[in-house]
C-alpha positions as semicolon CSV with decimal commas, in nm:
position;residue;x (nm);y (nm);z (nm)
1;M;4,908;-5,013;-6,325
2;R;4,724;-5,143;-6,596
3;N;4,988;-5,243;-6,927
4;G;4,832;-4,946;-7,095
5;E;4,872;-4,691;-6,879
6;W;5,244;-4,776;-6,843
7;E;5,300;-4,759;-7,188
8;D;5,150;-4,408;-7,196
9;E;5,370;-4,324;-6,930
10;V;5,689;-4,462;-7,082
11;E;5,542;-4,268;-7,393
12;I;5,524;-3,951;-7,234
13;T;5,829;-3,965;-7,051
14;G;6,020;-4,028;-7,392
15;L;5,894;-3,755;-7,524
16;I;5,981;-3,522;-7,244
17;T;6,335;-3,653;-7,240
18;A;6,354;-3,576;-7,654
19;I;6,283;-3,287;-7,576
20;V;6,525;-3,177;-7,298
21;F;6,791;-3,369;-7,507
22;G;6,645;-3,160;-7,843
23;A;6,738;-2,828;-7,638
24;I;7,035;-2,941;-7,534
25;I;7,189;-3,042;-7,867
26;G;7,018;-2,789;-8,073
27;G;7,148;-2,522;-7,838
28;L;7,515;-2,662;-7,863
29;G;7,445;-2,711;-8,267
30;R;7,367;-2,311;-8,233
31;A;7,642;-2,176;-8,049
32;I;7,893;-2,401;-8,274
33;V;7,756;-2,236;-8,570
34;P;7,892;-1,836;-8,622
35;G;7,675;-1,586;-8,624
36;R;7,286;-1,515;-8,558
37;H;7,045;-1,716;-8,630
38;A;6,709;-1,652;-8,793
39;M;6,501;-1,932;-8,661
40;S;6,318;-1,945;-8,281
41;W;6,383;-2,203;-8,011
42;L;6,090;-2,413;-8,086
43;A;6,321;-2,501;-8,430
44;T;6,650;-2,521;-8,223
45;I;6,497;-2,822;-8,036
46;L;6,326;-3,004;-8,363
47;V;6,668;-2,962;-8,511
48;G;6,829;-3,083;-8,208
49;I;6,578;-3,402;-8,197
50;V;6,655;-3,471;-8,569
51;A;7,011;-3,448;-8,509
52;A;7,013;-3,644;-8,208
53;V;6,804;-3,936;-8,380
54;V;7,050;-3,899;-8,718
55;G;7,383;-3,894;-8,475
56;T;7,298;-4,174;-8,249
57;A;7,198;-4,391;-8,633
58;V;7,515;-4,296;-8,773
59;A;7,725;-4,416;-8,467
60;D;7,544;-4,719;-8,434
61;L;7,624;-4,779;-8,808
62;T;7,987;-4,693;-8,766
63;G;8,023;-4,922;-8,443
64;V;8,055;-4,610;-8,186
65;G;7,743;-4,574;-8,071
66;D;7,787;-4,819;-7,780
67;T;8,118;-4,802;-7,606
68;A;8,210;-4,840;-7,211
69;G;8,130;-4,499;-7,051
70;I;8,013;-4,181;-7,218
71;D;7,962;-4,209;-7,559
72;W;8,183;-3,906;-7,694
73;I;8,189;-3,958;-8,042
74;E;7,802;-4,014;-8,048
75;I;7,777;-3,663;-7,874
76;C;7,992;-3,514;-8,098
77;L;7,813;-3,648;-8,432
78;Q;7,493;-3,532;-8,288
79;I;7,594;-3,193;-8,230
80;V;7,782;-3,178;-8,586
81;F;7,445;-3,272;-8,756
82;A;7,296;-3,023;-8,513
83;G;7,523;-2,759;-8,627
84;G;7,448;-2,812;-8,994
85;G;7,078;-2,829;-8,938
86;V;7,090;-2,488;-8,769
87;S;7,307;-2,366;-9,032
88;L;7,101;-2,482;-9,343
89;L;6,778;-2,345;-9,134
90;S;6,915;-2,041;-9,103
91;R;7,035;-1,985;-9,444
92;A;6,696;-2,095;-9,581
93;R;6,534;-1,827;-9,379
94;D;6,784;-1,558;-9,461
95;R;6,669;-1,602;-9,837
96;Q;6,307;-1,566;-9,751
97;P;6,175;-1,233;-9,882
98;R;6,011;-1,075;-9,590
């Protein structure tokens, strides 16, 4: 494999992983926010991706990002940020005139 091909595969794998984790984190964020949400699943995935990145950054800054075993605190931070993103986006869409 040429070096350029390997980098493309890694980028595609990273993109697919980000979409899958974004869907999971975004879905869990939607689950913790009560009520109906005026947002698409694509918006949920994007909120999940952003929440995963922000949650990981906050976990790293506070020193809990790399622990032995499963990083439960990091996962909880990601879900909380996703819930906040879902809540903010849902409220912003509810306020838009239709």
